C-alpha positions, 0 to 999 in steps of 0.5 A: 299350192302344192306341198313340198315334195317329200321322199317317196314313202314306198319301196321304190326308193330302195332300188337306186341305193341297192343298185349302187351297193351292187356296183360298189361290191363288184369294185371292192377287193377285200372282204372287209371292204364289202362288209363295210359297204353293206354296213353303210347301206343298212345304216342308210336304210335304217334312217329311212324307217319313218318314210318307208311304208311296207305293204301288208300281205293281201287277204285271202292268200293261200299259205303252206306250212304255216298254222295261219296267214303271216303278217308283215308287221306282226310276224316278220318285223325285225327279221331278215326275210328271204324272198324266193320267187318259186314255181313248184316242180320247176327243176331250176327252182328246185336246184336253189333249194339246197341254198335255202335249206342251208340258210334255214338250218343255220338261222332257224330254231326249227326246218327238217331232218333230211339225210342220205344214210344207207343201212337198216330201216330205222337208221336210213334217211332220204331227201325229198324222194319222188317216184318209186318202182316195186319189183318182187321184194325190192323198192327203187326210189328216186331220191331227188334232192340227194341226186341218188337212186336208192334200193329198199330191200324189204326182206333184209330191211336195208336201204342201199344206194345203186346210182349217184354219188350224193351231189348234183352231176352235170354228166349227160352221157354216163356209162359208169357203174351206178354208185360211181355215176353222178346223176341230177335230180331223178324224178321218177323210176319204172322197172321194165325190159330193155326191149329184147325178145325175152321179157324180163325186169332187167332195166330201171328207167329213170326220168332224169329231170335235172339233165332233161333226159331219160337214163337207164340203170342195168339191173342185169347184163343186157343191151339198149337200142343202138348200144352194144352189150352192157354190164350189170350195174351200168348207169347211162343216158338212154334218150335226150341230148341234155338240151332243154327243149321239145325235140322229137327224133328217130335217134334218141340221143338227138331228141330233147326233153324239158324236165321229164317228170313221169314215166310209165311202161307199156312193154306189150306189142304193139306199144313197146314204149315208155310214156313220158310226162315232159313237164316243162314242155307240157307234152306227153312223149313216147320212147320206143323200146325197140329202136329208141325213137322219141315221138310226140303224143299230145300237147306242146307245139311243133317249134322244139324251142317253144316251152310255153305252149301250154293251156287246157284244151282237149283234142287230138295230138298237137292241138291238145294243150296241157299245163305241166303234167307230172304223172302218167299211168298206163292202163293195160286192160283198156289200152289207155294212158292216164295223165296227171295234168297238174297245173290244170288240176285235172286227170286226163285220158289219152288213147295212144292209137288215135292221140285223142286226149280228153278230161276224165275228172276234175273241174279245173279249179284248184279245190278239193271235192270227192264226187262224180268224175265231172264234179270232183276237184283236185289241187295239182295232182302229181302222181298216178297208179293203176290198181292191179285189177284195173278198176281203180286209179290212185291219184296223189292229190299233192296240194290237198295232201290226200290220195284220191281213188278213182273208180273207173267203172262207177266213175266216182272219186273218193278219198283213200282211208289210211289204216294203221298196219298190223304186224302180220305179213300176208300176200308178199312183203307188205303188212296186212292193213287193219280194217278201220273200226266202225263206230257203233250207231247210237240206238236212238239214231234213225234206221232207214229201210230202203226198198229192195234193188235188183242188181246183176253180176258185174253191175255197179250200184251207186248210192248217193248221200243226200243229207241235210243238217239242221238250219244254222249249223255247219260241219265241224272243222278238223273232225271228219264226218264219214260213212262205212259200208257193211254186208253182214254175212256176205262180207265177200261182196266188199272185197276190192271195194272201198269200204269207207270214206269221208264227207267233207262238204254237205254241198258236195256229198260222195257217191258210194259205189259197190260193184257186184262181183261178176262170178256172183250167184243169185242170192239176197243180201242186205247192204248197210251204210252207216253215216256219222256227221259231226257238226256245230252251230254257226258260232261253234259254241255247241258241237254234236254228232249224229248217226244214221243207218241205211239198210239196202236189200239187194236181190242179185240175179242174172235174169234182170237188167238191174237199175242204172239210176243211183239210189238216194240216201236221204235224211234231214236231221 
């Protein structure tokens, strides 16, 4: 015989009562009536306490900004919890953040100190800045959640506002002076030319994600395609109707974007265009600097209203599928475009001449690994920058909280070491960075002399670490094991090289790359690689550090072809 039906011990019982409350609130007239209805609802819910079973969070979830996973019953019991179903980098989701921040500031004991203050460096403040552009001694900043464009003067050491009024605007035309023109969620900026015959930095191009457009701030008097002369300081729409769509058009104002988030400029012929990472349409588009025409490059599909044509498919043009790309970077040396394919956790490369798009680095798993291009892993990379020499590509690996460095010649990925700056000013306005102090290898550490290697100028020598820990041990968490390069007496060999890096996993150890300078004369040198491993027993009851020194003699000559296979640095502790 079936037992008598009991009240359902699940959250579904709340839904009818909540719906009734919502309708009752619509009929209520005064605030007192609304307060009373909410009070009665909460009393009713309290009476169900014994019958409601709130499920615990599943195990294995990834948590952000918490020291450890949260528990419904241990951490949140007795608290009012706000659930916001949020997609990172969706501009409509981001527009809800000010409401959440207001609640957090009002009811939290701790949550953040953003601001929008101009002035000297020590007093100025920003609110979730995204893209930056540097020209001479000035940095322009897309101050996203302040809805401002800020100017950092490195000589005067002051911050000022050059566009925006500090609140989200809805204007899709513009035309006012920058400081009087409302703008909406600027996401990226790039300094360039207006496409005139004289190449000069007279335009700040802005990816205006909030209105799904590309705007321009006139840094000097000039003109835009299909526009008359404009005064210095004018801020206005350049391309995009303001409708959220994937629409290409020869007339820039009739084209449609969907949360443009990344910009890169190719001002030289035959390109003369802006590359746009159009995130919500999962496409990369181009805007001609000569006539403003908006064209498709890769990704998406032909229906301009379909913003869900995403995936992870290499190929050509419209057959390519990306997923929410956030960053683009133009490689002038190779005439290639690099794309941060954020939700696919990959870096891709596009040939704009053939529209061929292929995966350059990343396994596609949301992970963290610095190794060869094929074996490296990222977690929602969001920004890209090509180094001055064209050899290195810097990647903002967002969810790994790292800057990764891709060596485009050695085809290796490493983590950028961050050094504390010195006060000395060299090579322009930026402080000289102190070289990371190399710890001394213990005298008792193994000192391994490797067989000489013959290399040629311009060749990249690859050194593959292959170290084994004692059985039953693991790398110490929170203490980065590391490696360092040195070339005593021939330090010039390490100029523009990556001299150190972390070892994050024994199963995926880094490949160290050294590019022999092209103007190098024939000589002999010794390269040393010092390695420091911090490891613990399996139960973490005992921890220790082991060092090892590898010495690699080099014979640099322009008469030998040099070796191509990586040199293995092998040792078992």
